[in-house]
Residue frames as qw, qx, qy, qz and C-alpha x, y, z in Angstrom:
[[0.507, 0.511, -0.680, 0.142, 3.83, -11.06, -277.67],
 [0.233, -0.326, 0.757, -0.516, 3.57, -11.97, -274.02],
 [0.800, 0.089, 0.287, -0.519, 0.36, -13.86, -274.77],
 [0.786, 0.441, -0.407, -0.149, 2.08, -15.87, -277.52],
 [0.236, 0.450, -0.793, 0.335, 4.91, -16.93, -275.18],
 [0.496, -0.158, 0.621, -0.586, 2.38, -18.00, -272.53],
 [0.874, 0.252, 0.007, -0.415, 0.49, -20.07, -275.10],
 [0.620, 0.487, -0.613, 0.047, 3.73, -21.76, -276.15],
 [0.070, -0.368, 0.795, -0.477, 4.58, -22.61, -272.54],
 [0.709, 0.014, 0.419, -0.567, 1.14, -24.11, -272.05],
 [0.845, 0.388, -0.257, -0.263, 1.52, -26.17, -275.23],
 [0.393, 0.478, -0.750, 0.236, 4.90, -27.50, -274.10],
 [0.334, -0.245, 0.711, -0.568, 3.55, -28.35, -270.66],
 [0.832, 0.158, 0.162, -0.506, 0.62, -30.20, -272.22],
 [0.745, 0.446, -0.489, -0.081, 2.95, -32.26, -274.41],
 [0.141, 0.422, -0.801, 0.401, 5.13, -33.18, -271.44],
 [0.561, -0.099, 0.562, -0.600, 2.12, -34.26, -269.40],
 [0.868, 0.295, -0.093, -0.388, 0.82, -36.34, -272.29],
 [0.565, 0.477, -0.665, 0.109, 4.22, -38.03, -272.69],
 [0.126, -0.328, 0.777, -0.523, 4.42, -38.77, -268.95],
 [0.747, 0.035, 0.326, -0.579, 0.92, -40.24, -268.97],
 [0.827, 0.380, -0.347, -0.226, 1.88, -42.58, -271.81],
 [0.343, 0.445, -0.775, 0.290, 4.76, -43.91, -269.71],
 [0.527, -0.277, 0.547, -0.589, 2.43, -44.94, -266.88],
 [0.152, -0.007, 0.987, 0.052, 1.57, -48.63, -266.57],
 [0.394, -0.178, -0.552, -0.713, -1.55, -49.58, -268.52],
 [0.400, -0.040, 0.631, -0.663, -4.72, -50.06, -266.50],
 [0.608, 0.106, -0.523, -0.588, -6.32, -52.31, -269.14],
 [0.872, -0.227, 0.202, -0.384, -8.31, -55.31, -268.02],
 [0.368, 0.485, -0.794, 0.015, -6.28, -58.48, -267.47],
 [0.900, -0.250, -0.337, -0.113, -6.26, -61.99, -266.03],
 [0.010, 0.622, -0.655, 0.428, -4.38, -62.71, -262.80],
 [0.575, -0.070, -0.811, 0.083, -3.89, -65.78, -260.63],
 [0.564, -0.613, 0.119, -0.541, -5.66, -66.26, -257.31],
 [0.050, 0.344, -0.881, 0.320, -4.33, -68.21, -254.33],
 [0.751, -0.203, -0.381, -0.500, -6.48, -71.30, -253.79],
 [0.435, -0.483, 0.671, -0.356, -4.51, -73.33, -251.24],
 [0.871, 0.105, 0.450, -0.166, -5.14, -76.43, -253.35],
 [0.038, -0.459, 0.736, 0.495, -3.26, -78.45, -255.95],
 [0.589, 0.301, 0.735, -0.152, -6.33, -80.41, -257.04],
 [0.117, 0.116, 0.663, 0.730, -7.19, -80.71, -260.70],
 [0.295, 0.433, 0.424, -0.739, -10.13, -78.33, -260.84],
 [0.256, 0.283, 0.815, 0.436, -12.71, -79.27, -263.45],
 [0.045, -0.717, -0.531, -0.449, -15.29, -76.53, -262.90],
 [0.165, -0.188, -0.368, 0.896, -15.89, -73.14, -261.32],
 [0.102, -0.649, -0.629, -0.416, -19.23, -71.38, -260.83],
 [0.100, -0.109, -0.351, 0.925, -20.13, -67.93, -259.47],
 [0.015, 0.688, 0.725, 0.033, -23.64, -66.79, -258.64],
 [0.022, 0.993, 0.110, 0.036, -22.57, -63.16, -258.15],
 [0.400, 0.771, -0.366, 0.335, -19.32, -61.18, -257.94],
 [0.269, -0.631, 0.601, -0.410, -18.53, -62.50, -254.46],
 [0.741, -0.182, 0.575, -0.296, -19.96, -66.00, -254.03],
 [0.681, 0.476, -0.479, -0.284, -18.45, -68.89, -255.97],
 [0.834, -0.292, 0.464, -0.056, -17.31, -72.50, -255.85],
 [0.443, 0.578, -0.646, -0.227, -14.75, -74.68, -257.61],
 [0.895, -0.173, 0.360, -0.197, -14.62, -78.49, -257.76],
 [0.405, 0.634, -0.638, -0.162, -12.23, -81.17, -258.93],
 [0.668, 0.166, -0.725, 0.020, -10.49, -84.47, -258.37],
 [0.428, -0.115, -0.786, 0.431, -10.98, -86.58, -255.23],
 [0.268, -0.746, -0.608, 0.049, -13.99, -84.57, -254.17],
 [0.344, -0.082, -0.119, 0.928, -12.15, -81.24, -254.09],
 [0.065, -0.828, -0.516, -0.211, -14.52, -78.42, -253.11],
 [0.348, -0.073, -0.160, 0.921, -13.40, -74.79, -252.77],
 [0.050, -0.834, -0.544, -0.079, -15.56, -71.84, -251.77],
 [0.303, 0.043, -0.098, 0.947, -15.16, -68.06, -251.77],
 [0.047, -0.807, -0.574, 0.134, -17.37, -65.29, -250.45],
 [0.144, -0.818, 0.056, 0.554, -15.14, -62.40, -251.54],
 [0.585, 0.767, -0.129, -0.229, -14.76, -62.90, -255.29],
 [0.924, 0.233, -0.147, 0.267, -11.79, -65.20, -254.91],
 [0.018, 0.825, -0.415, 0.383, -9.59, -62.87, -252.89],
 [0.249, -0.370, 0.849, -0.285, -9.53, -65.84, -250.53],
 [0.737, 0.014, -0.547, -0.396, -10.59, -69.42, -251.19],
 [0.531, -0.391, 0.627, -0.415, -11.56, -71.88, -248.46],
 [0.390, 0.159, -0.884, -0.203, -10.96, -75.59, -249.00],
 [0.716, -0.250, 0.163, -0.631, -14.11, -77.31, -247.78],
 [0.516, -0.183, 0.828, -0.121, -14.48, -80.86, -246.53],
 [0.202, 0.129, -0.775, -0.584, -14.92, -83.09, -249.63],
 [0.705, 0.026, 0.221, -0.673, -18.56, -84.15, -250.06],
 [0.976, 0.185, 0.046, -0.106, -17.34, -87.33, -251.79],
 [0.579, -0.486, 0.534, 0.379, -14.13, -89.28, -252.40],
 [0.654, 0.416, 0.542, 0.325, -14.91, -89.44, -256.10],
 [0.277, -0.019, 0.268, 0.923, -13.94, -86.95, -258.79],
 [0.253, 0.738, 0.439, -0.446, -16.30, -84.02, -259.27],
 [0.496, 0.187, 0.551, 0.645, -16.44, -83.34, -262.99],
 [0.019, 0.484, 0.372, 0.792, -18.92, -80.47, -263.29],
 [0.137, -0.417, -0.577, 0.689, -20.83, -77.89, -261.26],
 [0.069, -0.435, -0.427, -0.790, -23.94, -75.78, -261.82],
 [0.031, -0.347, -0.628, 0.695, -25.97, -73.55, -259.47],
 [0.024, 0.646, 0.628, 0.433, -29.49, -72.34, -260.15],
 [0.226, -0.893, -0.038, -0.388, -29.27, -69.82, -257.30],
 [0.027, 0.682, -0.587, 0.436, -27.06, -69.08, -254.30],
 [0.638, -0.324, 0.564, -0.412, -28.52, -72.02, -252.37],
 [0.897, 0.179, 0.368, -0.166, -29.24, -74.73, -254.93],
 [0.201, 0.697, -0.618, -0.303, -26.45, -76.41, -256.83],
 [0.979, 0.132, 0.111, -0.113, -25.60, -79.62, -258.67],
 [0.116, -0.681, 0.695, 0.197, -22.34, -81.52, -259.07],
 [0.903, 0.283, -0.262, -0.188, -21.49, -84.39, -261.42],
 [0.459, -0.609, 0.643, -0.070, -19.45, -87.13, -259.76],
 [0.797, 0.361, -0.460, -0.150, -17.55, -90.10, -261.19],
 [0.881, -0.443, 0.162, -0.017, -16.53, -93.13, -259.15],
 [0.045, -0.732, 0.669, 0.123, -12.82, -93.83, -258.82],
 [0.818, 0.248, -0.491, -0.168, -11.66, -97.01, -260.56],
 [0.341, 0.306, -0.773, 0.439, -9.67, -97.77, -257.41],
 [0.409, -0.160, 0.512, -0.738, -12.70, -97.76, -255.13],
 [0.100, 0.168, 0.980, 0.023, -14.84, -100.88, -254.60],
 [0.434, 0.005, -0.178, -0.883, -18.31, -100.72, -256.10],
 [0.555, 0.121, 0.717, -0.403, -21.49, -102.58, -255.33],
 [0.276, 0.239, 0.841, 0.399, -23.23, -104.63, -257.99],
 [0.114, 0.712, 0.598, 0.349, -25.38, -102.45, -260.25],
 [0.264, -0.749, -0.184, 0.579, -24.00, -99.27, -258.63],
 [0.457, 0.872, 0.143, 0.099, -23.84, -96.28, -260.97],
 [0.693, 0.101, -0.009, 0.714, -20.42, -95.18, -262.16],
 [0.107, 0.253, 0.001, 0.962, -21.65, -91.57, -262.23],
 [0.228, -0.691, -0.676, 0.120, -24.13, -89.72, -260.03],
 [0.042, 0.703, 0.058, 0.708, -25.14, -86.22, -259.03],
 [0.345, -0.347, -0.585, 0.647, -24.81, -84.38, -255.75],
 [0.078, -0.735, -0.364, -0.567, -27.35, -81.72, -254.85],
 [0.289, -0.197, -0.497, 0.794, -27.08, -78.93, -252.30],
 [0.119, -0.774, -0.500, -0.369, -29.90, -76.69, -251.09],
 [0.462, -0.854, -0.131, 0.201, -27.88, -74.75, -248.53],
 [0.196, 0.939, -0.281, 0.000, -25.11, -73.20, -250.57],
 [0.629, 0.475, -0.587, 0.185, -22.74, -76.15, -250.41],
 [0.390, -0.538, 0.583, -0.468, -22.89, -76.81, -246.67],
 [0.603, -0.053, 0.783, -0.146, -24.39, -80.26, -247.22],
 [0.392, 0.340, -0.613, -0.596, -24.81, -82.45, -250.31],
 [0.744, 0.064, 0.564, -0.352, -27.23, -85.28, -251.09],
 [0.195, -0.171, 0.846, 0.466, -26.63, -88.02, -253.66],
 [0.670, 0.447, 0.180, -0.564, -29.03, -88.22, -256.61],
 [0.460, -0.083, 0.812, 0.349, -28.84, -91.22, -258.95],
 [0.457, 0.513, -0.169, -0.706, -29.70, -90.43, -262.55],
 [0.483, 0.319, -0.746, -0.331, -28.65, -93.64, -264.28],
 [0.709, -0.151, 0.557, -0.405, -30.39, -96.96, -263.59],
 [0.903, 0.260, 0.316, -0.133, -30.52, -100.47, -265.01],
 [0.829, 0.317, 0.224, 0.402, -28.63, -100.80, -268.28],
 [0.265, 0.871, -0.044, 0.411, -27.32, -97.21, -267.95],
 [0.654, -0.747, 0.032, 0.118, -25.37, -97.67, -264.70],
 [0.766, -0.139, 0.223, 0.586, -22.02, -97.94, -266.50],
 [0.359, 0.772, 0.220, 0.477, -22.46, -94.63, -268.33],
 [0.454, -0.291, -0.207, 0.816, -20.14, -91.79, -267.32],
 [0.097, 0.925, 0.367, 0.019, -21.75, -88.37, -267.05],
 [0.551, 0.229, 0.014, 0.802, -19.78, -85.33, -268.18],
 [0.036, 0.116, -0.114, 0.986, -21.96, -82.37, -267.22],
 [0.048, -0.634, -0.754, 0.167, -25.20, -80.91, -265.91],
 [0.023, 0.119, 0.114, 0.986, -27.11, -77.76, -266.87],
 [0.067, 0.599, 0.733, -0.314, -30.38, -76.20, -265.71],
 [0.110, 0.516, 0.397, 0.751, -32.58, -73.75, -267.56],
 [0.391, -0.597, 0.076, -0.696, -34.42, -72.83, -264.35],
 [0.370, -0.408, 0.696, -0.461, -35.00, -74.35, -260.92],
 [0.827, 0.083, 0.416, -0.369, -37.16, -77.15, -262.34],
 [0.863, 0.502, 0.025, -0.053, -35.78, -78.02, -265.80],
 [0.251, -0.737, 0.600, 0.184, -32.35, -79.59, -266.08],
 [0.896, 0.385, -0.210, -0.075, -30.26, -81.97, -268.18],
 [0.530, -0.591, 0.589, 0.152, -27.35, -84.31, -267.39],
 [0.784, 0.581, -0.160, -0.148, -25.28, -85.69, -270.27],
 [0.445, -0.607, 0.643, 0.140, -22.33, -87.94, -271.04],
 [0.204, -0.281, 0.870, 0.349, -21.20, -91.11, -272.79],
 [0.168, 0.225, 0.922, 0.267, -22.91, -92.85, -275.71],
 [0.170, -0.376, -0.413, -0.812, -25.25, -89.95, -276.39],
 [0.340, -0.497, -0.750, 0.274, -26.70, -90.20, -272.89],
 [0.076, -0.298, 0.020, -0.951, -28.98, -87.26, -272.10],
 [0.273, -0.480, -0.807, 0.211, -31.23, -87.29, -269.03],
 [0.100, -0.448, -0.117, -0.881, -33.83, -84.61, -268.33],
 [0.182, -0.423, -0.754, 0.468, -35.77, -83.49, -265.26],
 [0.107, -0.556, -0.335, -0.753, -38.81, -81.23, -265.07],
 [0.612, -0.707, -0.298, -0.194, -39.28, -81.38, -261.30],
 [0.208, -0.871, 0.372, -0.243, -36.03, -79.98, -259.92],
 [0.245, 0.495, -0.824, 0.124, -34.17, -83.29, -260.03],
 [0.669, -0.174, 0.544, -0.476, -36.68, -85.46, -258.19],
 [0.829, 0.209, 0.519, 0.024, -36.95, -87.68, -261.28],
 [0.010, 0.598, -0.548, -0.585, -34.90, -88.06, -264.47],
 [0.820, 0.394, 0.394, -0.129, -35.86, -89.47, -267.86],
 [0.449, -0.249, 0.568, 0.643, -33.51, -90.36, -270.71],
 [0.489, 0.708, 0.059, -0.506, -34.17, -88.42, -273.91],
 [0.813, 0.266, 0.420, 0.305, -33.51, -89.74, -277.41],
 [0.030, 0.829, -0.274, -0.487, -30.79, -87.98, -279.38],
 [0.845, 0.531, -0.025, -0.061, -29.51, -88.67, -282.93],
 [0.364, 0.684, -0.594, 0.217, -25.98, -89.62, -281.84],
 [0.911, -0.330, -0.221, 0.107, -24.06, -92.21, -279.85],
 [0.509, 0.460, -0.318, 0.655, -21.09, -89.92, -279.35],
 [0.447, -0.376, -0.497, 0.642, -19.90, -88.58, -275.99],
 [0.035, -0.872, -0.289, -0.394, -21.79, -85.39, -275.06],
 [0.596, -0.025, -0.312, 0.740, -19.51, -82.80, -273.45],
 [0.075, -0.150, -0.201, 0.965, -21.23, -79.42, -273.22],
 [0.020, -0.637, -0.729, -0.250, -24.64, -77.77, -273.23],
 [0.002, -0.117, -0.233, 0.965, -26.47, -74.49, -272.74],
 [0.012, -0.602, -0.787, -0.131, -30.15, -73.63, -272.38],
 [0.024, -0.312, -0.055, -0.948, -31.87, -70.29, -272.87],
 [0.585, -0.186, 0.247, -0.750, -35.09, -71.54, -271.26],
 [0.639, -0.078, 0.720, -0.260, -37.00, -74.75, -270.62],
 [0.795, 0.510, 0.281, -0.171, -37.70, -75.20, -274.34],
 [0.570, 0.794, -0.194, 0.086, -34.58, -73.95, -276.15],
 [0.582, -0.664, 0.449, 0.136, -31.17, -75.54, -275.81],
 [0.641, 0.626, -0.443, -0.040, -28.05, -76.93, -277.45],
 [0.814, -0.432, 0.381, 0.073, -25.79, -79.92, -276.70],
 [0.502, 0.726, -0.465, -0.071, -22.35, -80.59, -278.22],
 [0.804, -0.409, 0.431, 0.006, -19.82, -83.39, -278.09],
 [0.394, -0.355, 0.733, 0.426, -17.42, -85.74, -279.84],
 [0.411, 0.334, 0.771, 0.354, -17.79, -86.55, -283.53],
 [0.001, -0.093, -0.219, -0.971, -18.55, -82.87, -284.25],
 [0.146, -0.571, -0.808, 0.012, -21.87, -83.34, -282.46],
 [0.065, 0.018, 0.087, -0.994, -23.99, -80.15, -282.60],
 [0.132, -0.479, -0.859, -0.120, -27.58, -80.72, -281.45],
 [0.146, -0.081, 0.159, -0.973, -30.45, -78.30, -280.84],
 [0.100, -0.494, -0.863, 0.010, -34.01, -78.44, -279.49],
 [0.160, -0.209, 0.015, -0.965, -36.87, -75.96, -279.30],
 [0.697, -0.358, -0.345, -0.517, -39.34, -78.25, -277.57],
 [0.586, -0.616, 0.394, -0.349, -37.60, -79.00, -274.29],
 [0.143, -0.425, 0.892, 0.047, -35.82, -82.06, -275.66],
 [0.789, 0.252, 0.438, -0.350, -38.88, -83.92, -276.93],
 [0.839, 0.471, 0.156, 0.225, -36.94, -83.90, -280.19],
 [0.372, -0.699, 0.340, 0.507, -33.30, -83.13, -280.92],
 [0.734, 0.669, 0.104, 0.056, -31.98, -82.23, -284.36],
 [0.748, -0.188, 0.191, 0.607, -28.45, -82.23, -285.74],
 [0.141, 0.915, -0.121, -0.358, -26.70, -79.06, -286.78],
 [0.857, 0.387, 0.125, 0.316, -24.33, -79.13, -289.75],
 [0.409, -0.690, 0.239, 0.547, -20.74, -77.90, -289.56],
 [0.670, 0.710, 0.183, 0.116, -19.91, -76.19, -292.85],
 [0.670, 0.367, -0.046, 0.644, -17.04, -74.17, -294.31],
 [0.376, -0.255, -0.249, 0.855, -15.29, -71.05, -293.15],
 [0.120, 0.884, 0.382, -0.243, -17.12, -67.74, -292.86],
 [0.493, 0.780, 0.046, 0.384, -16.03, -64.83, -295.02],
 [0.244, -0.905, 0.287, -0.199, -14.25, -63.32, -292.04],
 [0.651, -0.486, 0.580, 0.055, -12.26, -66.52, -291.56],
 [0.787, 0.572, -0.163, -0.167, -11.25, -67.19, -295.15],
 [0.129, 0.682, -0.712, 0.107, -7.70, -67.93, -294.03],
 [0.390, -0.217, 0.855, -0.263, -8.94, -71.09, -292.33],
 [0.742, 0.273, -0.144, -0.595, -11.02, -72.32, -295.28],
 [0.563, 0.299, -0.768, -0.064, -8.91, -75.44, -295.80],
 [0.006, 0.096, -0.850, 0.519, -9.19, -76.33, -292.11],
 [0.563, 0.148, 0.314, -0.750, -12.94, -75.78, -292.30],
 [0.736, 0.285, -0.442, -0.427, -13.26, -78.14, -295.27],
 [0.380, 0.218, -0.873, 0.213, -11.27, -80.73, -293.36],
 [0.241, -0.003, 0.675, -0.697, -13.52, -80.26, -290.31],
 [0.692, 0.210, 0.009, -0.691, -16.63, -80.65, -292.44],
 [0.654, 0.280, -0.675, -0.195, -15.25, -83.84, -293.96],
 [0.177, 0.132, -0.876, 0.429, -14.42, -85.29, -290.56],
 [0.440, 0.074, 0.448, -0.775, -17.87, -84.32, -289.30],
 [0.743, 0.241, -0.265, -0.566, -19.56, -86.02, -292.25],
 [0.625, 0.228, -0.746, 0.026, -17.53, -89.15, -291.56],
 [0.762, -0.589, -0.164, -0.212, -18.42, -89.09, -287.86],
 [0.579, 0.360, -0.506, 0.528, -14.81, -88.63, -286.77],
 [0.629, -0.692, -0.351, 0.045, -14.92, -88.98, -282.98],
 [0.613, -0.149, -0.146, 0.762, -11.59, -87.18, -282.65],
 [0.037, 0.425, 0.151, 0.892, -13.26, -83.88, -283.62],
 [0.315, -0.509, -0.705, 0.381, -14.47, -83.04, -280.13],
 [0.104, -0.622, -0.127, -0.766, -16.70, -80.06, -279.54],
 [0.396, -0.097, -0.718, 0.564, -16.34, -79.30, -275.85],
 [0.044, -0.506, -0.507, 0.696, -18.59, -76.34, -275.05],
 [0.118, 0.541, 0.563, 0.613, -21.25, -74.03, -276.47],
 [0.084, -0.469, -0.394, 0.786, -22.59, -70.56, -275.64],
 [0.171, 0.619, 0.598, 0.480, -25.48, -68.58, -277.14],
 [0.074, -0.018, -0.156, 0.985, -26.03, -64.82, -277.02],
 [0.566, 0.174, 0.174, -0.787, -29.69, -65.22, -278.04],
 [0.818, 0.169, 0.487, -0.254, -31.93, -67.78, -279.74],
 [0.777, 0.629, 0.007, -0.018, -30.10, -67.51, -283.07],
 [0.397, 0.768, -0.434, 0.254, -26.46, -66.55, -282.48],
 [0.830, -0.513, 0.218, -0.023, -24.09, -68.98, -280.80],
 [0.323, 0.701, -0.633, 0.051, -20.53, -70.30, -280.70],
 [0.965, -0.251, 0.075, -0.024, -19.01, -73.70, -279.99],
 [0.096, 0.787, -0.608, 0.031, -15.37, -74.56, -279.28],
 [0.988, -0.098, 0.093, -0.073, -13.35, -77.74, -279.37],
 [0.830, -0.238, 0.294, 0.410, -10.20, -79.64, -280.24],
 [0.589, 0.099, 0.317, 0.737, -7.22, -78.01, -281.95],
 [0.072, -0.288, -0.036, 0.954, -8.53, -74.49, -281.50],
 [0.003, 0.411, 0.752, 0.515, -11.78, -75.10, -283.34],
 [0.178, 0.360, 0.387, -0.830, -14.40, -72.35, -283.10],
 [0.059, 0.395, 0.781, 0.480, -17.77, -72.68, -284.84],
 [0.175, 0.242, 0.268, -0.916, -20.44, -69.98, -285.09],
 [0.097, 0.472, 0.836, 0.264, -24.13, -70.09, -286.01],
 [0.148, 0.075, 0.062, -0.984, -26.62, -67.36, -286.85],
 [0.579, -0.124, -0.464, -0.658, -29.66, -69.61, -287.36],
 [0.738, -0.401, 0.230, -0.492, -30.14, -71.19, -283.96],
 [0.499, -0.406, 0.766, -0.012, -27.71, -74.07, -284.49],
 [0.862, 0.408, 0.245, -0.176, -28.94, -75.47, -287.78],
 [0.776, 0.500, -0.086, 0.375, -25.72, -74.60, -289.60],
 [0.549, -0.759, 0.134, 0.324, -22.28, -73.77, -288.23],
 [0.627, 0.710, -0.143, 0.287, -19.28, -72.11, -289.88],
 [0.784, -0.292, -0.164, 0.523, -15.73, -72.27, -288.59],
 [0.011, 0.992, -0.085, 0.096, -13.91, -69.15, -287.45],
 [0.652, 0.414, -0.407, 0.488, -10.16, -68.56, -287.27],
 [0.642, -0.740, -0.196, 0.040, -9.30, -68.72, -283.56],
 [0.197, 0.848, -0.407, 0.276, -5.57, -68.08, -283.92],
 [0.387, -0.526, 0.718, -0.242, -4.65, -71.03, -281.68],
 [0.614, 0.168, -0.741, -0.213, -4.00, -74.74, -282.13],
 [0.045, -0.127, 0.830, -0.542, -4.59, -75.49, -278.45],
 [0.240, -0.453, -0.847, -0.142, -7.72, -77.42, -277.46],
 [0.234, -0.299, 0.122, -0.917, -10.48, -75.09, -276.29],
 [0.194, -0.203, -0.929, 0.239, -12.58, -76.35, -273.38],
 [0.010, -0.686, -0.633, 0.358, -15.09, -73.60, -272.61],
 [0.156, 0.305, 0.323, 0.882, -16.66, -70.50, -274.18],
 [0.057, -0.667, -0.591, 0.450, -18.83, -67.65, -272.95],
 [0.159, 0.380, 0.342, 0.845, -20.53, -64.88, -274.97],
 [0.006, 0.376, 0.489, -0.787, -22.20, -61.86, -273.40],
 [0.489, 0.650, 0.176, -0.553, -23.87, -60.61, -276.58],
 [0.835, 0.518, 0.186, 0.029, -23.55, -60.99, -280.35],
 [0.417, 0.832, -0.296, 0.216, -20.10, -59.38, -280.39],
 [0.038, -0.687, 0.636, -0.350, -18.09, -60.07, -277.24],
 [0.959, -0.219, -0.073, -0.163, -16.95, -63.44, -275.94],
 [0.175, -0.678, 0.709, -0.084, -14.15, -65.47, -274.36],
 [0.966, 0.045, -0.238, -0.093, -12.82, -69.00, -274.75],
 [0.294, -0.709, 0.631, -0.116, -10.21, -70.86, -272.67],
 [0.959, 0.172, -0.190, -0.121, -8.35, -74.11, -273.02],
 [0.918, -0.138, -0.040, 0.369, -5.13, -76.08, -272.90],
 [0.609, 0.202, -0.056, 0.765, -1.74, -74.47, -272.23],
 [0.197, -0.537, -0.348, 0.743, -3.39, -71.64, -270.27],
 [0.137, 0.226, 0.495, 0.828, -4.87, -70.23, -273.47],
 [0.154, 0.673, 0.544, -0.477, -7.50, -67.49, -273.33],
 [0.213, 0.190, 0.494, 0.821, -8.84, -65.85, -276.48],
 [0.118, 0.599, 0.454, -0.648, -11.19, -62.88, -276.75],
 [0.219, 0.365, 0.575, 0.699, -13.33, -61.35, -279.48],
 [0.100, 0.494, 0.361, -0.785, -15.23, -58.08, -279.63],
 [0.375, 0.359, -0.349, -0.780, -16.56, -58.51, -283.17],
 [0.870, 0.122, 0.134, -0.459, -18.53, -61.74, -282.99],
 [0.826, -0.153, 0.508, 0.188, -15.52, -63.91, -283.77],
 [0.612, 0.787, -0.051, 0.059, -14.45, -62.20, -286.99],
 [0.423, 0.576, -0.556, 0.425, -11.15, -61.83, -285.15],
 [0.816, -0.542, -0.194, 0.043, -9.90, -63.54, -282.00],
 [0.183, 0.776, -0.441, 0.413, -7.10, -62.12, -279.86],
 [0.766, -0.158, -0.543, 0.305, -4.96, -64.19, -277.50],
 [0.277, -0.833, 0.150, -0.456, -4.72, -62.72, -273.99],
 [0.338, 0.344, -0.766, 0.425, -2.09, -63.52, -271.31],
 [0.735, -0.506, -0.320, -0.318, -3.33, -65.53, -268.33],
 [0.222, -0.708, 0.568, -0.357, -0.20, -65.98, -266.23],
 [0.698, -0.219, 0.664, -0.154, -0.44, -69.78, -266.38],
 [0.331, 0.352, -0.753, -0.447, 0.36, -72.62, -268.75],
 [0.267, 0.096, 0.921, -0.266, -1.97, -75.04, -266.99],
 [0.102, -0.356, -0.775, -0.513, -5.05, -76.24, -268.83],
 [0.279, 0.089, 0.327, -0.899, -8.12, -74.10, -268.12],
 [0.041, 0.238, 0.958, 0.156, -11.28, -76.23, -268.17],
 [0.064, -0.720, -0.688, -0.053, -14.12, -73.94, -267.23],
 [0.096, 0.281, 0.008, 0.955, -15.19, -70.29, -267.39],
 [0.186, -0.703, -0.669, 0.151, -17.64, -68.45, -265.13],
 [0.164, 0.260, 0.051, 0.950, -18.52, -64.79, -265.72],
 [0.056, -0.708, -0.591, 0.383, -20.72, -62.40, -263.74],
 [0.248, 0.920, 0.032, -0.302, -21.45, -59.76, -266.34],
 [0.775, 0.568, -0.067, 0.270, -18.70, -58.92, -268.80],
 [0.088, 0.846, -0.364, 0.380, -16.32, -57.23, -266.37],
 [0.390, -0.524, 0.694, -0.304, -15.63, -60.03, -263.89],
 [0.919, 0.157, -0.260, -0.252, -14.86, -63.65, -264.67],
 [0.504, -0.545, 0.667, -0.055, -12.96, -66.71, -263.47],
 [0.800, 0.338, -0.462, -0.180, -11.36, -69.75, -265.11],
 [0.655, -0.509, 0.534, -0.167, -10.27, -72.93, -263.33],
 [0.800, 0.429, -0.404, -0.109, -8.03, -75.83, -264.26],
 [0.876, 0.034, -0.402, 0.264, -5.13, -78.10, -263.50],
 [0.538, 0.109, -0.434, 0.715, -3.00, -77.78, -260.34],
 [0.242, -0.653, -0.530, 0.484, -5.54, -75.86, -258.26],
 [0.226, 0.020, 0.234, 0.945, -5.40, -73.03, -260.80],
 [0.110, 0.817, 0.561, -0.072, -7.99, -70.26, -260.65],
 [0.299, 0.022, 0.138, 0.944, -7.49, -67.03, -262.55],
 [0.099, 0.750, 0.527, -0.387, -9.68, -63.94, -262.37],
 [0.307, 0.414, 0.371, 0.772, -10.52, -61.33, -265.01],
 [0.124, -0.724, -0.410, 0.542, -11.16, -57.78, -263.84],
 [0.338, 0.505, 0.382, 0.696, -12.17, -54.91, -266.08]]
């Protein structure tokens, strides 16, 4: 009998401890704001590891951190022009896309857009002109590198420039569109994807010697609820509707990828970008960037401080709180447990898992 009473007391104590544990604040992963000391409109953020990162934005804004964003240092602007994009191939070598201010005087035949290159981790930057001659009025939107030698810069009117010598020289590649190109990703020097306005979804497997168009189709079986929206998207794509902007793309491997765009659009492919099917994102906000770690888990961010997450390849997307309503333009993750997003008003948020 004494043993029975002791067992009952232990059972009661266990229940009380379990109840108390449930009342403790959750330790689940979450986004939180970081103090940047800047109110600049930040267009891009890039981390090379969990501690070293940079953010760039309007009027040459350049921020740097060496402690994962616990503190950000506002650096001297390397230019007076807007910095629209940022990409580093290693901790020392990085590229920035710059766009001349309409309020600044320009020389005859001067390029509206140009690149800045650093080889010392952002201490100094050197101008690199990509556009020449009849292309000087083109605005560039972004730059990506597959490795230290092979890179691409892209922008208006289907402009796509490639380098195979680390940026010493650039050559314009032919693409089957005249729409604005907004995002790109490359697995290696041969395999890559570029997206943009007019539901542009392009892919190459020969380093850009040839680019082919992907086709946006209907909703996947997991996203049947958005079938009508998918049919509308396909119709707009077939008609070349420039309002259907695809802003960013991310691939988990050579076959499986996702692209995001206007009005919460999410497209997925399982055949290397030849065909795309729309997924139900659960948001109507414009999505500006996307990052997948593997075939199942990924994030996307966008207008109104929106961040959505999937752990089943996009079959379902879950909205996650970010602590801001400012537009988030760019994502940068180091592994799946630490990431940053940057946007309007000097906003940088960090994800910790």
